[in-house]
C-alpha positions in Angstrom: 81.5 6.2 44.3 79.6 9.4 43.9 78.5 8.4 40.4 77.5 4.9 41.6 75.5 6.4 44.5 73.8 8.8 42.1 72.7 5.9 39.7 71.5 3.7 42.6 69.6 6.6 44.1 67.9 7.5 40.9 66.8 3.9 40.3 65.4 3.6 43.7 63.4 6.8 43.3 62.0 5.5 39.9 60.9 2.2 41.4 59.2 4.0 44.3 57.2 6.3 42.0 56.2 3.4 39.7 55.0 1.4 42.7 53.0 4.3 44.0 51.2 4.8 40.7 50.5 1.0 40.4 48.7 1.2 43.7 46.4 3.9 42.6 42.9 2.9 41.3 42.5 2.4 37.6 39.7 4.5 36.1 38.5 3.6 32.6 37.6 6.5 30.3 33.9 6.5 29.3 33.1 5.6 25.7 31.5 8.5 23.8 27.8 8.2 23.4 26.5 8.2 19.8 23.1 9.9 20.0 20.5 9.2 17.3 20.9 11.6 14.5 18.1 13.0 12.2 18.4 11.9 8.6 16.8 14.5 6.3 17.8 12.9 2.9 14.6 11.0 2.5 12.0 13.2 4.2 10.7 13.6 7.7 10.8 10.9 10.4 14.0 9.3 9.3 16.9 8.7 11.7 20.4 7.2 11.3 20.7 3.7 12.7 23.6 4.2 15.2 26.9 3.2 13.8 25.7 3.1 10.2 24.8 5.4 7.3 21.4 3.7 7.0 18.3 5.9 7.6 15.3 4.2 9.2 11.7 5.2 9.8 8.7 3.6 11.5 5.3 5.1 10.7 1.7 4.0 10.3 -1.8 4.6 11.5 -4.7 3.2 13.7 -8.3 3.6 12.5 -11.8 2.9 13.7 -14.6 2.8 11.2 -18.4 2.4 11.2 -20.1 1.6 7.9 -23.3 0.3 6.3 -24.4 -1.4 3.1 -27.9 -1.3 1.7 -27.6 -5.0 0.6 -26.6 -6.1 4.1 -29.4 -6.3 6.7 -27.2 -7.5 9.6 -26.6 -4.0 10.9 -23.6 -1.7 11.2 -20.2 -2.9 9.8 -17.4 -1.9 12.2 -13.7 -2.1 11.4 -10.5 -1.5 13.3 -7.0 -1.5 11.8 -3.4 -1.0 12.8 -0.7 -0.6 10.2 3.1 -0.4 10.7 5.5 0.6 8.0 9.2 -0.2 8.3 11.4 1.7 5.9 15.3 1.5 5.7 17.3 3.5 3.1 20.9 4.3 2.3 22.6 6.0 -0.6 25.0 3.9 -2.8 26.9 4.3 -6.0 24.0 2.5 -7.7 21.3 4.7 -6.3 19.1 4.5 -3.2 19.0 1.1 -1.5 15.7 0.5 0.2 14.1 -2.2 2.2 10.4 -1.7 3.0 7.9 -3.9 4.9 4.3 -3.3 6.0 2.6 -5.3 8.7 -1.1 -4.7 9.4 -4.1 -6.3 11.1 -7.8 -5.5 10.4 -10.6 -6.6 12.6 -14.1 -6.2 11.3 -17.7 -7.5 11.5 -16.9 -10.3 9.1 -14.0 -11.5 11.1 -16.2 -11.4 14.2 -19.0 -13.4 12.6 -16.6 -16.1 11.5 -15.1 -16.3 15.0 -18.3 -17.5 16.5 -18.1 -21.2 15.5 -15.4 -23.2 13.8 -15.6 -26.9 12.9 -12.9 -29.5 13.3 -11.1 -28.5 10.1 -10.7 -24.9 11.4 -13.1 -23.4 8.9 -16.2 -21.4 9.4 -19.1 -23.5 10.6 -22.1 -21.3 9.8 -25.1 -23.4 9.1 -23.2 -26.7 9.5 -25.1 -30.0 9.5 -26.3 -31.7 12.7 -23.6 -33.8 14.2 -20.7 -31.8 12.9 -17.9 -31.3 15.4 -18.3 -27.6 16.2 -16.1 -25.7 18.7 -17.3 -22.3 20.0 -14.5 -19.7 20.3 -14.7 -16.4 22.2 -16.2 -13.5 20.2 -14.3 -10.2 19.9 -11.0 -12.1 19.8 -7.8 -10.6 18.4 -7.2 -10.0 14.7 -4.2 -11.7 12.9 -1.3 -9.5 11.8 -0.1 -10.1 8.2 2.7 -9.0 5.9 0.9 -6.7 3.6 4.1 -5.7 1.6 7.7 -6.6 1.5 10.0 -5.0 -1.2 13.6 -4.3 -2.0 14.5 -1.3 -4.2 17.9 -0.3 -5.7 17.6 2.9 -7.8 14.8 2.3 -10.2 14.7 -1.5 -9.6 11.9 -2.8 -7.4 11.3 -6.5 -6.4 9.0 -8.2 -3.9 5.4 -8.3 -2.9 3.6 -4.9 -3.4 0.9 -3.2 -5.5 0.9 -4.2 -9.2 2.5 -1.6 -11.5 -1.0 -1.3 -12.9 -2.1 0.5 -9.7 1.1 2.1 -8.4 4.7 2.6 -9.6 7.8 4.3 -8.3 7.8 8.0 -9.1 4.3 7.6 -10.6 2.9 10.4 -8.5 -0.6 11.5 -9.7 -0.6 8.6 -12.2 -1.1 6.1 -9.4 -4.5 4.9 -8.0 -8.0 5.7 -9.1 -10.3 8.6 -8.1 -9.6 11.0 -5.2 -11.4 8.9 -2.6 -9.8 6.2 -0.5 -11.6 3.4 -2.4 -10.8 5.0 -5.8 -13.8 3.6 -7.6 -13.0 0.7 -10.0 -9.4 1.0 -11.3 -8.0 -2.6 -11.0 -6.3 -2.5 -7.7 -4.3 -5.6 -6.9 -1.0 -6.8 -5.2 1.5 -9.0 -6.9 4.9 -10.6 -6.6 6.9 -8.6 -9.2 10.2 -7.3 -10.6 9.9 -3.9 -12.0 12.2 -1.1 -13.3 11.3 2.6 -13.4 13.1 5.1 -15.5 12.9 8.8 -14.6 14.1 11.1 -17.3 14.4 14.8 -17.6 11.5 17.2 -17.8 9.3 15.0 -15.7 9.2 12.0 -18.1 8.9 8.5 -16.4 8.3 5.0 -17.5 8.0 1.6 -15.8 8.2 -2.0 -17.0 7.0 -4.8 -14.6 6.9 -8.6 -14.8 4.4 -10.0 -12.4 3.4 -13.4 -11.0 -0.3 -14.1 -11.4 -0.2 -17.3 -9.4 -1.3 -19.6 -12.2 1.6 -22.1 -11.6 3.4 -21.8 -14.9 6.7 -20.0 -16.0 5.2 -17.2 -17.9 4.6 -13.9 -16.0 2.1 -11.1 -16.7 3.7 -7.9 -18.1 2.7 -4.2 -17.3 4.1 -1.1 -18.9 3.4 2.6 -18.1 4.8 5.9 -19.4 3.9 9.4 -18.3 4.8 13.1 -18.0 4.6 15.0 -14.7 4.8 18.8 -14.7 3.7 21.6 -12.4 0.3 21.8 -14.1 -0.4 18.0 -13.6 0.3 14.6 -15.0 -0.7 12.6 -18.1 0.0 8.9 -18.6 -0.8 5.7 -20.5 -0.4 2.1 -19.4 -1.1 -1.5 -20.6 -1.1 -4.9 -19.0 -0.9 -8.4 -20.6 -2.5 -11.3 -18.7 -1.2 -14.5 -20.1 -3.8 -16.6 -18.2 -7.1 -15.0 -17.3 -8.4 -17.9 -15.2 -7.0 -16.6 -11.9 -8.6 -13.2 -12.5 -12.0 -14.8 -13.5 -12.0 -17.0 -10.4 -13.5 -14.2 -8.2 -16.2 -13.6 -10.8 -17.3 -16.9 -12.1 -15.8 -19.3 -9.5 -15.1 -22.9 -10.7 -16.0 -21.9 -14.3 -12.8 -20.0 -14.5 -10.9 -23.3 -14.8 -12.3 -23.7 -18.2 -10.6 -20.5 -19.3 -7.1 -21.5 -18.2 -4.6 -20.9 -21.0 -6.7 -18.0 -22.5 -4.9 -14.7 -22.4 -6.1 -11.1 -22.3 -5.0 -7.5 -22.0 -6.1 -4.1 -20.8 -5.1 -0.5 -21.4 -5.7 2.9 -19.9 -5.0 6.6 -20.4 -5.4 9.3 -17.8 -4.8 12.9 -16.8 -4.5 14.7 -13.5 -4.9 18.5 -13.8 -4.0 20.8 -10.9 -6.5 23.7 -10.6 -4.7 27.1 -11.0 -4.8 29.3 -8.0 -6.5 26.7 -5.9 -3.7 24.8 -4.0 -4.6 21.2 -3.4 -7.5 21.1 -5.8 -7.4 18.9 -8.8 -9.4 17.1 -11.5 -8.8 13.5 -12.7 -10.1 11.6 -15.7 -9.3 8.1 -17.0 -10.4 5.7 -19.7 -10.1 1.9 -19.4 -10.3 -0.8 -22.1 -10.0 -4.6 -21.7 -10.7 -7.3 -24.2 -11.9 -9.7 -21.5 -12.4 -10.0 -17.7 -8.7 -10.3 -17.1 -6.4 -9.1 -14.3 -6.2 -5.6 -15.9 -9.9 -5.1 -16.4 -12.0 -2.8 -14.2 -15.0 -5.1 -14.7 -16.1 -4.1 -18.2 -14.8 -3.8 -21.7 -15.0 0.1 -21.6 -15.1 2.5 -18.7 -14.7 6.2 -18.0 -13.8 7.5 -14.5 -13.7 11.2 -13.5 -13.4 12.9 -10.1 -12.8 16.4 -8.7 -11.3 17.3 -5.3 -11.5 20.7 -3.8 -9.5 22.0 -0.8 -11.9 24.4 0.9 -9.7 25.2 3.8 -6.4 24.1 5.2 -8.3 21.4 7.3 -11.3 20.5 5.1 -11.6 19.1 1.6 -14.1 17.1 -0.4 -14.3 15.2 -3.7 -17.0 13.9 -6.0 -16.5 11.2 -8.5 -18.4 9.0 -11.0 -17.7 6.1 -13.3 -19.6 4.6 -16.2 -18.9 1.1 -17.5 -20.4 -0.5 -20.6 -20.3 -4.1 -21.7 -19.7 -5.9 -18.4 -19.6 -9.3 -20.2 -17.2 -8.7 -23.1 -17.6 -11.4 -25.8 -21.0 -12.6 -24.5 -24.5 -12.0 -25.8 -26.2 -8.9 -24.6 -24.7 -5.7 -23.2 -24.8 -5.0 -19.5 -23.9 -1.5 -18.4 -23.2 -0.1 -14.9 -22.5 3.2 -13.2 -21.5 4.5 -9.8 -21.0 7.8 -8.0 -19.3 8.8 -4.8 -18.9 11.6 -2.3 -15.8 11.9 -0.2 -15.3 14.3 2.8 -12.0 14.7 4.6 -11.5 16.8 7.8 -8.2 17.1 9.6 -9.0 19.2 12.7 -5.5 18.6 14.3 -2.2 17.3 13.0 -2.2 13.5 12.4 -5.9 13.1 13.2 -8.3 12.6 10.2 -12.1 12.2 10.0 -13.2 10.8 6.7 -16.6 9.9 5.3 -17.4 8.2 2.0 -20.7 7.4 0.4 -21.0 5.3 -2.9 -24.1 4.5 -5.0 -23.9 1.9 -7.8 -26.4 0.4 -10.3 -26.5 -1.8 -13.3 -29.1 -2.3 -16.1 -29.2 -6.1 -15.6 -32.6 -7.6 -14.6 -33.3 -7.6 -10.8 -32.4 -5.4 -7.9 -28.8 -4.4 -8.7 -28.4 -1.0 -7.0 -26.5 -0.6 -3.8 -25.5 2.2 -1.4 -22.5 1.8 0.8 -20.7 4.2 3.1 -18.6 4.6 6.2 -17.3 7.1 8.8 -13.6 6.6 9.7 -11.4 8.1 12.4 -7.6 7.7 11.8 -4.6 8.6 14.0 -1.5 8.8 11.8 2.0 8.6 13.3 
Protein backbone atom coordinates (compact mmCIF):
# COMPACT_ATOMS: atom_id res chain seq x y z
CA UNK A 1 0.00 0.00 0.00
CA UNK A 2 2.80 2.38 0.82
CA UNK A 3 4.41 1.77 -2.59
CA UNK A 4 1.10 2.22 -4.40
CA UNK A 5 0.37 5.44 -2.50
CA UNK A 6 3.83 6.77 -3.34
CA UNK A 7 3.39 6.10 -7.09
CA UNK A 8 -0.07 7.68 -7.20
CA UNK A 9 1.12 10.72 -5.27
CA UNK A 10 4.07 11.26 -7.59
CA UNK A 11 1.84 11.03 -10.68
CA UNK A 12 -0.62 13.53 -9.26
CA UNK A 13 2.18 15.96 -8.46
CA UNK A 14 3.61 15.64 -11.99
CA UNK A 15 0.21 16.32 -13.56
CA UNK A 16 -0.27 19.39 -11.39
CA UNK A 17 3.10 20.87 -12.32
CA UNK A 18 2.53 20.20 -16.05
CA UNK A 19 -0.88 21.82 -15.94
CA UNK A 20 0.48 24.86 -14.19
CA UNK A 21 3.18 25.31 -16.82
CA UNK A 22 0.62 24.92 -19.62
CA UNK A 23 -1.38 27.75 -18.16
CA UNK A 24 1.60 30.12 -18.28
CA UNK A 25 1.88 32.57 -21.27
CA UNK A 26 4.02 31.32 -24.19
CA UNK A 27 6.75 33.87 -25.07
CA UNK A 28 8.53 33.41 -28.45
CA UNK A 29 12.23 34.12 -28.50
CA UNK A 30 13.06 37.08 -30.84
CA UNK A 31 14.87 36.25 -34.06
CA UNK A 32 18.39 37.65 -34.20
CA UNK A 33 18.64 40.79 -36.33
CA UNK A 34 21.18 40.64 -39.18
CA UNK A 35 22.47 44.17 -39.61
CA UNK A 36 23.92 45.32 -42.94
CA UNK A 37 27.61 44.51 -43.06
CA UNK A 38 30.25 46.52 -44.90
CA UNK A 39 31.91 44.65 -47.79
CA UNK A 40 35.45 45.88 -48.40
CA UNK A 41 36.48 43.36 -51.08
CA UNK A 42 35.55 45.61 -54.01
CA UNK A 43 36.24 49.11 -52.70
CA UNK A 44 34.24 51.64 -50.74
CA UNK A 45 30.45 51.85 -50.66
CA UNK A 46 29.71 48.12 -50.92
CA UNK A 47 27.47 46.29 -48.43
CA UNK A 48 26.47 42.66 -48.14
CA UNK A 49 22.89 41.98 -49.17
CA UNK A 50 21.43 40.48 -45.94
CA UNK A 51 21.40 36.70 -45.99
CA UNK A 52 23.81 36.47 -48.94
CA UNK A 53 27.49 36.78 -49.79
CA UNK A 54 26.72 39.27 -52.58
CA UNK A 55 28.11 42.78 -52.24
CA UNK A 56 25.98 45.65 -53.55
CA UNK A 57 26.53 49.36 -54.15
CA UNK A 58 24.42 52.24 -55.43
CA UNK A 59 26.22 55.40 -56.50
CA UNK A 60 25.92 58.14 -59.09
CA UNK A 61 25.70 61.88 -59.46
CA UNK A 62 23.47 64.87 -60.19
CA UNK A 63 24.73 67.75 -62.34
CA UNK A 64 23.60 71.15 -63.56
CA UNK A 65 25.41 72.69 -66.51
CA UNK A 66 25.34 75.96 -68.44
CA UNK A 67 27.05 76.05 -71.83
CA UNK A 68 27.36 77.99 -75.08
CA UNK A 69 28.25 77.36 -78.72
CA UNK A 70 29.47 80.06 -81.12
CA UNK A 71 27.48 78.41 -83.95
CA UNK A 72 24.26 78.46 -81.92
CA UNK A 73 22.57 81.85 -81.65
CA UNK A 74 19.63 80.69 -79.54
CA UNK A 75 21.27 81.56 -76.21
CA UNK A 76 22.57 79.56 -73.29
CA UNK A 77 22.46 75.76 -73.42
CA UNK A 78 21.40 74.38 -70.05
CA UNK A 79 21.52 70.75 -68.99
CA UNK A 80 20.56 68.71 -65.92
CA UNK A 81 21.35 65.04 -65.44
CA UNK A 82 20.86 62.35 -62.82
CA UNK A 83 22.75 59.04 -63.02
CA UNK A 84 22.31 55.94 -60.86
CA UNK A 85 24.72 52.99 -60.95
CA UNK A 86 23.68 49.60 -59.53
CA UNK A 87 26.61 47.23 -58.95
CA UNK A 88 26.32 43.67 -57.51
CA UNK A 89 29.42 41.46 -57.08
CA UNK A 90 30.36 38.18 -55.46
CA UNK A 91 33.42 35.94 -55.50
CA UNK A 92 33.13 32.51 -57.15
CA UNK A 93 35.53 29.73 -58.11
CA UNK A 94 35.45 31.18 -61.64
CA UNK A 95 36.33 34.70 -60.53
CA UNK A 96 34.24 37.75 -59.63
CA UNK A 97 30.61 37.54 -60.76
CA UNK A 98 29.23 41.00 -61.44
CA UNK A 99 25.98 42.52 -62.61
CA UNK A 100 26.02 46.24 -63.45
CA UNK A 101 23.23 48.54 -64.62
CA UNK A 102 23.19 52.28 -65.19
CA UNK A 103 20.03 54.38 -65.37
CA UNK A 104 20.20 58.07 -66.26
CA UNK A 105 18.12 60.96 -67.48
CA UNK A 106 19.35 64.15 -69.11
CA UNK A 107 17.20 67.24 -69.63
CA UNK A 108 18.69 69.98 -71.78
CA UNK A 109 17.77 72.88 -74.03
CA UNK A 110 17.25 70.61 -77.02
CA UNK A 111 14.76 68.43 -75.12
CA UNK A 112 12.97 71.54 -73.99
CA UNK A 113 12.70 72.96 -77.54
CA UNK A 114 11.31 69.68 -78.86
CA UNK A 115 8.75 69.57 -76.05
CA UNK A 116 7.00 72.71 -77.27
CA UNK A 117 4.93 71.20 -80.07
CA UNK A 118 4.43 67.66 -81.28
CA UNK A 119 2.33 66.48 -84.20
CA UNK A 120 -0.10 63.58 -84.33
CA UNK A 121 2.72 61.11 -85.00
CA UNK A 122 4.45 62.16 -81.79
CA UNK A 123 7.45 63.72 -83.51
CA UNK A 124 8.77 67.26 -83.31
CA UNK A 125 6.57 69.70 -85.17
CA UNK A 126 8.95 72.61 -85.61
CA UNK A 127 8.00 74.49 -88.80
CA UNK A 128 5.13 72.15 -89.68
CA UNK A 129 2.86 72.96 -92.61
CA UNK A 130 -0.45 74.77 -92.09
CA UNK A 131 -3.25 72.36 -91.23
CA UNK A 132 -1.03 69.79 -89.51
CA UNK A 133 -2.55 68.37 -86.34
CA UNK A 134 -0.32 69.94 -83.69
CA UNK A 135 -0.61 69.43 -79.95
CA UNK A 136 1.05 71.82 -77.53
CA UNK A 137 2.59 70.17 -74.48
CA UNK A 138 3.87 71.88 -71.32
CA UNK A 139 7.39 73.27 -71.47
CA UNK A 140 9.91 72.27 -68.81
CA UNK A 141 8.43 68.79 -68.55
CA UNK A 142 10.19 65.78 -67.09
CA UNK A 143 13.07 64.04 -68.84
CA UNK A 144 12.91 60.33 -69.70
CA UNK A 145 15.07 57.83 -67.81
CA UNK A 146 16.95 55.34 -69.99
CA UNK A 147 19.09 52.25 -69.47
CA UNK A 148 22.53 53.56 -70.36
CA UNK A 149 24.41 50.33 -69.57
CA UNK A 150 23.58 46.74 -68.63
CA UNK A 151 26.40 44.17 -68.36
CA UNK A 152 27.30 40.82 -66.81
CA UNK A 153 30.92 39.99 -65.94
CA UNK A 154 32.46 36.72 -64.78
CA UNK A 155 36.19 36.96 -64.28
CA UNK A 156 37.54 38.44 -67.52
CA UNK A 157 34.33 37.76 -69.47
CA UNK A 158 32.05 40.73 -70.16
CA UNK A 159 28.75 40.69 -72.06
CA UNK A 160 25.92 43.17 -72.51
CA UNK A 161 25.45 46.79 -73.54
CA UNK A 162 28.31 49.12 -72.58
CA UNK A 163 31.19 51.13 -74.04
CA UNK A 164 32.90 49.59 -77.03
CA UNK A 165 36.25 47.99 -76.23
CA UNK A 166 37.67 50.65 -78.57
CA UNK A 167 36.89 53.24 -75.86
CA UNK A 168 37.00 51.27 -72.56
CA UNK A 169 38.00 47.78 -71.38
CA UNK A 170 38.22 45.88 -68.12
CA UNK A 171 41.52 46.57 -66.35
CA UNK A 172 42.35 49.06 -69.12
CA UNK A 173 43.16 51.83 -66.66
CA UNK A 174 44.94 54.72 -68.35
CA UNK A 175 44.51 53.14 -71.79
CA UNK A 176 40.80 53.98 -71.69
CA UNK A 177 39.12 57.14 -73.05
CA UNK A 178 40.75 60.09 -74.83
CA UNK A 179 42.32 63.27 -73.44
CA UNK A 180 42.17 64.35 -69.78
CA UNK A 181 38.94 66.33 -70.22
CA UNK A 182 35.40 65.03 -69.81
CA UNK A 183 34.73 65.16 -73.56
CA UNK A 184 38.13 63.61 -74.37
CA UNK A 185 38.46 65.32 -77.81
CA UNK A 186 37.91 62.90 -80.76
CA UNK A 187 38.79 59.31 -79.87
CA UNK A 188 35.89 57.24 -81.24
CA UNK A 189 33.59 56.94 -78.22
CA UNK A 190 30.60 54.63 -78.76
CA UNK A 191 28.44 52.10 -76.93
CA UNK A 192 27.75 48.60 -78.24
CA UNK A 193 26.16 45.25 -77.51
CA UNK A 194 29.25 43.05 -77.12
CA UNK A 195 30.93 39.93 -75.77
CA UNK A 196 34.51 40.54 -74.66
CA UNK A 197 37.25 38.73 -72.78
CA UNK A 198 40.09 40.48 -70.96
CA UNK A 199 43.29 38.72 -69.93
CA UNK A 200 45.39 40.20 -67.14
CA UNK A 201 48.87 38.72 -66.97
CA UNK A 202 51.83 39.31 -64.72
CA UNK A 203 53.91 42.49 -64.63
CA UNK A 204 50.96 44.66 -65.69
CA UNK A 205 50.31 43.07 -69.09
CA UNK A 206 46.69 43.07 -70.29
CA UNK A 207 44.79 42.22 -73.44
CA UNK A 208 41.17 42.31 -74.63
CA UNK A 209 39.31 40.72 -77.54
CA UNK A 210 35.75 41.91 -78.20
CA UNK A 211 33.08 40.98 -80.75
CA UNK A 212 30.53 43.78 -81.15
CA UNK A 213 27.15 44.29 -82.78
CA UNK A 214 27.16 47.27 -85.16
CA UNK A 215 23.41 47.10 -85.77
CA UNK A 216 23.56 46.37 -89.50
CA UNK A 217 21.21 43.38 -89.37
CA UNK A 218 23.55 40.61 -90.51
CA UNK A 219 25.32 37.79 -88.67
CA UNK A 220 28.87 39.16 -88.84
CA UNK A 221 30.07 41.23 -85.86
CA UNK A 222 32.74 43.87 -85.65
CA UNK A 223 35.96 42.87 -83.84
CA UNK A 224 38.15 44.95 -81.50
CA UNK A 225 41.47 43.91 -79.97
CA UNK A 226 43.72 45.75 -77.50
CA UNK A 227 46.99 44.93 -75.71
CA UNK A 228 48.89 47.03 -73.20
CA UNK A 229 51.33 47.27 -70.32
CA UNK A 230 50.63 49.18 -67.09
CA UNK A 231 53.43 50.03 -64.67
CA UNK A 232 54.04 52.58 -61.93
CA UNK A 233 55.49 55.01 -64.47
CA UNK A 234 52.41 54.83 -66.72
CA UNK A 235 50.74 52.78 -69.46
CA UNK A 236 51.38 52.00 -73.14
CA UNK A 237 48.90 50.29 -75.45
CA UNK A 238 47.89 49.44 -79.02
CA UNK A 239 44.45 48.60 -80.39
CA UNK A 240 42.70 47.82 -83.67
CA UNK A 241 39.08 47.56 -84.77
CA UNK A 242 37.53 45.87 -87.82
CA UNK A 243 34.19 47.24 -89.07
CA UNK A 244 32.65 44.70 -91.43
CA UNK A 245 30.01 47.15 -92.71
CA UNK A 246 30.78 50.86 -92.60
CA UNK A 247 27.29 52.04 -93.57
CA UNK A 248 25.99 52.43 -89.97
CA UNK A 249 29.05 54.50 -89.02
CA UNK A 250 28.69 56.69 -92.12
CA UNK A 251 24.99 57.35 -91.53
CA UNK A 252 25.70 60.14 -89.07
CA UNK A 253 28.07 61.82 -91.54
CA UNK A 254 26.52 61.42 -95.00
CA UNK A 255 22.96 60.38 -94.08
CA UNK A 256 21.05 58.37 -96.76
CA UNK A 257 24.17 58.19 -98.92
CA UNK A 258 25.56 55.71 -96.39
CA UNK A 259 23.19 53.05 -97.72
CA UNK A 260 25.27 52.89 -100.87
CA UNK A 261 28.27 51.81 -98.81
CA UNK A 262 26.55 48.85 -97.19
CA UNK A 263 28.75 45.80 -97.48
CA UNK A 264 32.01 47.78 -97.62
CA UNK A 265 34.32 47.09 -94.71
CA UNK A 266 36.97 49.20 -92.97
CA UNK A 267 39.37 49.23 -90.06
CA UNK A 268 41.14 51.52 -87.65
CA UNK A 269 44.15 51.32 -85.35
CA UNK A 270 45.69 53.37 -82.56
CA UNK A 271 48.72 53.45 -80.28
CA UNK A 272 49.06 55.51 -77.13
CA UNK A 273 51.01 56.25 -73.97
CA UNK A 274 50.10 57.71 -70.58
CA UNK A 275 53.11 58.92 -68.57
CA UNK A 276 52.87 59.83 -64.89
CA UNK A 277 54.99 62.89 -64.08
CA UNK A 278 57.64 62.00 -61.44
CA UNK A 279 57.31 63.75 -58.07
CA UNK A 280 54.00 65.35 -59.11
CA UNK A 281 51.22 63.13 -57.78
CA UNK A 282 48.16 63.19 -60.04
CA UNK A 283 49.91 64.93 -62.94
CA UNK A 284 50.32 63.09 -66.24
CA UNK A 285 50.86 63.39 -70.00
CA UNK A 286 48.95 61.48 -72.71
CA UNK A 287 49.66 61.09 -76.42
CA UNK A 288 47.81 58.99 -79.05
CA UNK A 289 47.97 58.36 -82.77
CA UNK A 290 44.94 57.15 -84.78
CA UNK A 291 44.69 55.71 -88.30
CA UNK A 292 41.65 54.55 -90.27
CA UNK A 293 41.31 53.51 -93.89
CA UNK A 294 37.78 54.98 -94.15
CA UNK A 295 35.10 56.77 -92.12
CA UNK A 296 34.18 53.61 -90.24
CA UNK A 297 33.13 52.88 -86.65
CA UNK A 298 36.78 53.02 -85.46
CA UNK A 299 37.67 56.30 -87.14
CA UNK A 300 38.04 59.57 -85.23
CA UNK A 301 36.84 61.46 -88.32
CA UNK A 302 40.03 61.46 -90.41
CA UNK A 303 42.55 59.09 -91.94
CA UNK A 304 45.31 60.26 -89.55
CA UNK A 305 45.13 62.03 -86.20
CA UNK A 306 47.45 62.89 -83.31
CA UNK A 307 46.06 63.77 -79.86
CA UNK A 308 48.04 65.03 -76.85
CA UNK A 309 47.05 66.41 -73.45
CA UNK A 310 48.65 67.30 -70.13
CA UNK A 311 46.95 67.39 -66.71
CA UNK A 312 48.51 69.12 -63.71
CA UNK A 313 47.31 68.72 -60.12
CA UNK A 314 48.12 72.13 -58.65
CA UNK A 315 46.65 71.46 -55.19
CA UNK A 316 44.66 68.71 -53.53
CA UNK A 317 41.45 70.45 -54.67
CA UNK A 318 42.35 72.07 -58.01
CA UNK A 319 43.69 70.70 -61.28
CA UNK A 320 43.71 71.70 -64.95
CA UNK A 321 44.51 70.20 -68.34
CA UNK A 322 45.26 71.45 -71.82
CA UNK A 323 44.91 69.33 -74.93
CA UNK A 324 45.11 69.49 -78.68
CA UNK A 325 44.41 67.31 -81.69
CA UNK A 326 45.36 67.54 -85.35
CA UNK A 327 43.51 65.53 -88.01
CA UNK A 328 44.53 65.31 -91.63
CA UNK A 329 42.55 63.92 -94.56
CA UNK A 330 38.99 64.10 -93.25
CA UNK A 331 37.74 62.47 -96.47
CA UNK A 332 39.94 59.38 -96.99
CA UNK A 333 39.76 58.05 -100.54
CA UNK A 334 38.19 61.24 -101.93
CA UNK A 335 39.78 64.01 -103.98
CA UNK A 336 41.35 66.84 -102.01
CA UNK A 337 42.71 66.86 -98.51
CA UNK A 338 40.72 68.50 -95.72
CA UNK A 339 42.53 68.96 -92.40
CA UNK A 340 41.24 70.03 -89.00
CA UNK A 341 42.51 70.84 -85.54
CA UNK A 342 41.11 71.56 -82.09
CA UNK A 343 42.39 72.68 -78.69
CA UNK A 344 40.81 72.54 -75.24
CA UNK A 345 41.19 73.86 -71.70
CA UNK A 346 39.77 71.91 -68.75
CA UNK A 347 39.53 73.22 -65.13
CA UNK A 348 38.46 71.04 -62.18
CA UNK A 349 37.86 72.33 -58.65
CA UNK A 350 36.68 70.09 -55.78
CA UNK A 351 36.17 72.51 -52.86
CA UNK A 352 34.52 69.89 -50.64
CA UNK A 353 34.19 66.12 -50.80
CA UNK A 354 31.80 64.86 -53.51
CA UNK A 355 31.17 68.33 -54.98
CA UNK A 356 32.92 69.28 -58.23
CA UNK A 357 32.98 72.46 -60.29
CA UNK A 358 34.21 71.85 -63.84
CA UNK A 359 34.72 74.21 -66.76
CA UNK A 360 35.73 73.24 -70.32
CA UNK A 361 36.39 75.37 -73.42
CA UNK A 362 37.07 73.94 -76.89
CA UNK A 363 38.04 75.66 -80.14
CA UNK A 364 38.04 73.79 -83.49
CA UNK A 365 38.70 74.72 -87.12
CA UNK A 366 39.07 73.07 -90.53
CA UNK A 367 40.71 74.24 -93.74
CA UNK A 368 37.61 73.57 -95.87
CA UNK A 369 35.98 76.57 -97.63
CA UNK A 370 33.52 78.54 -95.52
CA UNK A 371 33.19 79.43 -91.85
CA UNK A 372 34.23 76.20 -90.16
CA UNK A 373 35.55 77.36 -86.80
CA UNK A 374 33.60 76.89 -83.57
CA UNK A 375 34.03 77.66 -79.89
CA UNK A 376 32.11 75.66 -77.31
CA UNK A 377 32.23 75.52 -73.55
CA UNK A 378 30.35 74.87 -70.35
CA UNK A 379 30.38 75.34 -66.59
CA UNK A 380 29.14 72.30 -64.64
CA UNK A 381 28.30 71.67 -61.00
CA UNK A 382 28.21 68.00 -59.93
CA UNK A 383 27.22 66.34 -56.66
CA UNK A 384 28.60 62.77 -56.51
CA UNK A 385 27.26 60.15 -54.12
